[in-house]
C-alpha positions, 0 to 999 in steps of 0.5 A: 257727926263731930268725928268727921270734923275732927278727921278733917282737921287732923288730915289738914293739920298733917298735910300742913305740917308736911308742907311746912317742913318741905317749905322749910327745907326748900328755904334752907331753914331747919324748921316748919315754915308756916305749917299751921297757916297752910293747914288753916288754908287747906281746912278752909278750902276743903270745908268750903269745897265740900259744901259745894261738891259734897253737901253733907246733911245734919250732924256731919255738916255741923261737925265739920263746921264746928271744927272749922270754926274752932280751929282758926281762933285757937291757932290765932291765940297760940300764934299771938302768945308766941309773938308776944313772948318773942316781942318781949325778948326782942326789945323795944323795936319788936314791941313798937312794931307789934303795937303798930300792927294792932293799931293798923288792924283796929283802924281797918275794921271800920273801912272793911265794914263799910266795904262789906255793907256796900255789897 
């Protein structure tokens, strides 16, 4: 059932937010530091762990796989929007650094593809 995927996603999001707040307090910042990223890592770990330790069948596994797959692109899109807004207000150096990171990522795609094909 899809509801199990939603429940897993919500639990990972809550855990990530709590850990991000704790990390922010440890660093001395009054903000959530990496909570969404932590939630994403927890979601990937738990969904992979469930396949090995507790294999679900049918609609349950499809629901978990669906929400695991949907979460990452949504978070990346949200983060990209925030980064673009910050870069525009941050000036030219931020825009150049962002463009450099994108170009470096594009340049690494063929390299990583070749490495994946060798295995």
